N, C-alpha and C positions, 0 to 999 in steps of 0.2 A: 420522213423526217420532219417535213414542212405540216403534216396532219400532226404530228405531236405537237409542233411550236404553236401551230394554231389552237389546239386545244388550251393551252395556256394564255392565251388571249384573251379568254373569256374567264370574267367572275366566277362563275359557276363550277369551275373545276375547283378552284382552290377552296370554294365553300365546302364541297362534296367530300374534297381531302380533308380540310380541318373538322367536319363532322364526324367522320370515320374515327378519327383521333380524339375526339371529342367524348364520342361514345367510349372508348377503350380508358381514356384516362378516368372518367367517371365513374363507369362501373367499377375499376379496381380500386380506387381511392374508397367508394362508400362500402363496397361489399366487403374489401378485407378489413377496412375498419369496424364496420357494424359486426362482423362474425369474429372478429379478435375476443378469444378469452369468454367465448360461449360456455366450452365446456366447464369451467372454472364456476359457471353460476347455476348449474345444475341443482344446487341449494334452493333455487328460487321455485322450484315447481311445487307442486301440492298435492298433500296426500290426506284423505280421511279416515280415520281410524275409527270403526265399531268396534266394542267387545262386549259380547252378550254372554261370555263364561265366566263365573267368578270363581272359579278354581286356578286352574293353570292359565286362562285367558290374561289374569292380571297380572302375573310377571313376563308374558309375551309381549301384552302391550304396553309396559314401561320400558322394556328393552327396545321395541320399535320407535318409540317414540324420542328414547336416548340417542340410538346409534343410526336410525335410517340417515341419508343424506338428504333429505328435501323437507318442506315446512309440513309438520305432520299436526293436525287439526283433530283432536276427539269428538266424537258425536254419541247420542245416547241411542239414536235410531238408525237404523240403514236408510229409511225413506228421507228423513233429512240430509242425510251425506248426500244420497242419490240426486235429490232435489239440488244441492249445493252444484254438483258434478253437472248435472243439465243445463247451469246457468255459467257452466264453463269456469267455476270458481275452483274446481277441483280436478286435478289430471286421473287419480286412480283412486278408489277407495277399498280398503281392507275390511273385511269383516271376520271377527273369531266367532262362530256359531255357538247358540247355547249349549251345545251339546258334544263340544269338543272334548274336554275332558272326560266325561261320561262312556262316550265310543271308543274314546282309546283306551279305556279302562276296560270295556267290555268285548272289542271288536280286536283290539291292537292295532285300530287304523282311524283315521280321524281327517278333516279336510278344512283347509281354510280359503275363504272366498276372495277374490281378487274383481273388482268391476272397474274396468279400464276404458274410459272415455274416448271412443273413436272420433268423435266431431273437434279433433286437435290436428297439430302439427304431425309429420310423420316422425320426426325426431324425438317428440314426446311419447308417442306410442310405443317406439320402440326402446326408449328408455324406462318406461312402465312396465314394458312385457319382460323385458331383463331382469328389472328390480323383482316381481313376481316370483321369478325363478330363485333369484338368490335368497330373498327372503325365506323362501320354503324350504332350502335346504338347509339353511341357519337354524331353524325351528326345529327342523327333524335332527339336527345334533345336538341340539339342546334338549329335546324331549327325549331322545334315546340316551342321553348321557345321565339324566335327570331319572329315570326309569332305571337303569341298570346301576346306577349307585343306591338308590332306595331299596332295590331288590338285594343286591349283594351287602348292604349293609346291615341288613336283618335276618339275613341268610345262616350266617355261623349263629347267632343267638337263638334262634327259632328252633335250629336243627338240634341243639346243644341240650335244649331242654326237653326236647321230645324223644331222642336217641339214647338207649343206655352207656353208648361207646363214644369216646369224645373222637378217639381215631376214626370210627365210622362216620361221624358229622362232617369230619373235616374232608372225606375221601368222597362223600356225596356233595360237600359243596363245592368242591374242585370241578367235579363231574357238570354240577349244574353251571357253574361257572363258564365250563366250556360251550355249554348249549347257549347261554345268554349271548357271549360274544360272538355264536354264530346267526343271531336273530337280525331280523333286517333293520337297517338305518332308516329307512322312510316309511314311518308309521303315517306320516302327515303329507297328505296327496293336497295339490292346489287344485281349485276351483276358479277359472278365468271366464269371465263372461263380458265379451264386447256389447257395451252400451251404446246407443245409437250409431249401431253398425248398419252399413250398407254393403251389398254385393258389388263386385266387380271394381276392378282398380281404376278404370276410366272416371268412375264418378267421384273417386278421391281426388283427383286431379281438376275437377270442375272448378273450383274457387281459383286455383292458379290460372286455368284457362282462360276463365272469364275476365279475371284482372288485367292481364296480360292483353287479350284480344281487344276487350274494349276500351282500355287506354291508349293503345297504339293506334286504334281506328279513331277514336276521338282526337289523338294528336293531330293526325295526317287530315282530318276532316276540318279543325280549327286551323290550320294553315293555309288549307285551302279557301275556306270561306274568307279569311283574313285579305288573300290574293283578291280577289272578286270584290271584297269591300274597298280595298283601296282603289280600285279601276270605276267604281260606282260613283267616288265622291265627284268624279268630273261633272255628272249629271244628277245627283241626288244629294239631299241633304243627311248629316251625320245621324240624326235621329231616325228616319225612315228606315237606312240602312242596318243599325243597331237592333232594332227593333225586329226589322224582318228576320235579321240574323237569328235573333232568340225564337221566333217560330218554326223556324227549320229546325232548328237544334231540338225542341220538342216534339217536333212530327218525327225527326230521324230518331229520336229516341223509342217513341211509341212503336214505330215500325221494327228497329233493330230488336228491341223487347221481344215482341212477338216473333219474330224469324230465331230468336234464342230459344225460345220455348217450343218451337219446331224442331230445332234441331235436339234438343233434349228428347224430345218426343221420338224421334229418327232414330237416336242413340239408344234406345230404352232406360232413359235416366228417370228413376223413381223420385217422387217429390213427395216431403214429408209436408209441405204445406200445400194451401187450396191453390187451384191455378189462377185466378184473379190476383189473390195477394202476391205470389211469385211474379205475375206480370207486370205489377205495379212497382215492387220491388227492383227488376231489373229495368224498367224505366229511369226510375231514379238512379240506379248505376250509370247508366250512358249518360244521363243529362248532367248528374255530376262532375263528370269526368269531361264532358264536353264544356262544361262552365269553366273547371279549372284551367283547362289547357286553352280555352278562349282568353281567359283573363291574362294570362302571360304574352299572348301576342298581341292583345290589347295595349297592352303597356310598354312591351317591349319591341312590337314588331317583331318582324321575322326572327330575330335574335331571342325572341321568347321561346324558340323551340329548346334553345338550350337549358333554361330552367324547366322545361316539359321533360326532357331527356334524365335530368339530376331529378325530379320527380319520380318519375318512372322506377329508376335504381333505388331508391330511398324507400319506395314503397313496395320494392319486390323484397325487401331486407327487413321490413318493420312490421307485413299485415298478419304474421303468424302462421303462415300456411308452411313456410318451409323450417324456420328455426321458430320456435315457441316466444312469444314477445316477453314474458317473464326472463328469458336466459339473455336476453340483450343488454345492453347498457342503460343507465337512466336517461340517457342522452337521446338515443335512438327509439327508447320507448315512447321518450315526449313526442320528438317529431313523428313518429306512426301515428301520433292519436290525432294530428293535425290533418292526417290526407284521408280522403274518404276508401282507400283500399283496405285499411285495418275494417272497417265497417262493413264492405264489400264480403270481406271474407268470413266476416262474422255471422252475415246474413245467410251467405251458401253454406257454411256448414249448418245452420237450421234448416235450410231447404233440402240439402241431401240427407242430414244424418239427424234431424230432428232436436228436440231440444226446448228452446225458449220460445218467444213470439219475434217476429219480425219487426213490429211496431218501432221499438228503440233504435235499431239502426236505421230503418226508414226514414226517422224522424232527425235525426242527425246528417245524413246523406241530403235531405231536403233543405235543411239549415246550411249548411256547406254551400248549395248550390245558390241559394239567396245571398250568402256573402258575398261569393266570388262575383255573382253577377252583379250587385251594389257596388263592388268595387271597380268592375268594368264601366258601370253606368259613371262613376267619379270620373275616371280617367277620359271618357269620351266628353264629359260636360265641359271639362278645361281645354279640351282641343278646339283650336278654332275650325268654324266651319268652312267647307271648301268654297272657293268662289268660282260661280262658273256662269256663262250667259246662256241663256234661254235661245234656244234658236228661231227664228221668226217661221211662221206657218208662211205655207206656198201664197195663202190669198195676201197675206202683209207683205210679201216679195213683190207681189203685182202693183200693190198699192203704192209703194215705195217708189216703184221704177216710173210710175206715171205722176 
């Protein structure tokens, strides 16, 4: 009992309990509000539609544009649509090939092609895969009904003109009708191609793993460096301390990026970007996280960790790996655009799955790093310098004694 009481005589015990409570409160508030109504915003997902068939394809494409619960954009060419999908402007491309109608008439079967972007959140890929199956089933019903009605409407007339007996024509018509009713209802097959695909479940989790590990590591490192900085203020000026801290951040970012690449190689993660570019990108990832977490602790001291925890929670719900950004509310989409994790996830989709260049995401991460460092410099500039007395050297002490 005495030991229990002594624990609560120390401020750190209360801080630890308060931190655990803060984590629970922040994550519940952020995640539950961010994901509220996500399924109601499925209409924000984007699908490209390419129709190369001038017969049945026209009616099918019009029905898809009208009835699909997504934003549908028509394209003239498959190359153009796939180009937009590689830029992550589309979640799926539907292609009605030029031989759709002719193949159906000649072979009684045909196919519709789907291209689903794998460089996307897991929820988006699941929704698009399910949509491809539903679309094919709907088209099959429409095609089958259309063919059945067309044949049956002309059947009696054709037989009446070619057969001498109307009774015989009606009998044959009935038999043929029974045969038609026994035909397959699935003349249209779906051809699903996973674009920007990579093998292995572990690789698909890399964007989430990198953001989580890099941010938590940066958060703890910034807190500890801030503690060291507070101790060094007794003997060093504020500017040497601050700029030395930046050199440590840069050095740690370079080394940690190299270690990250080693882990990728050890776990056989295949890269779609060259090694040097990936290393530079990961260096900027770690450095941008360090700069942002550092900014909060420089401005608010140890209390800045609360803001770092809030930032972690916000980034995990808005960076587009778990739930697509387009299915979040406008507020959370805007918030996510101001945090580096959004661009880290986009960059790692390029690294793992391929697609666009890393240059755009790298530029934004560098800009964010510079902005947060400048804010920290502003805070240091208005802080009073610590007063400390230099200790006299041994020779000076002897001279003073004499």
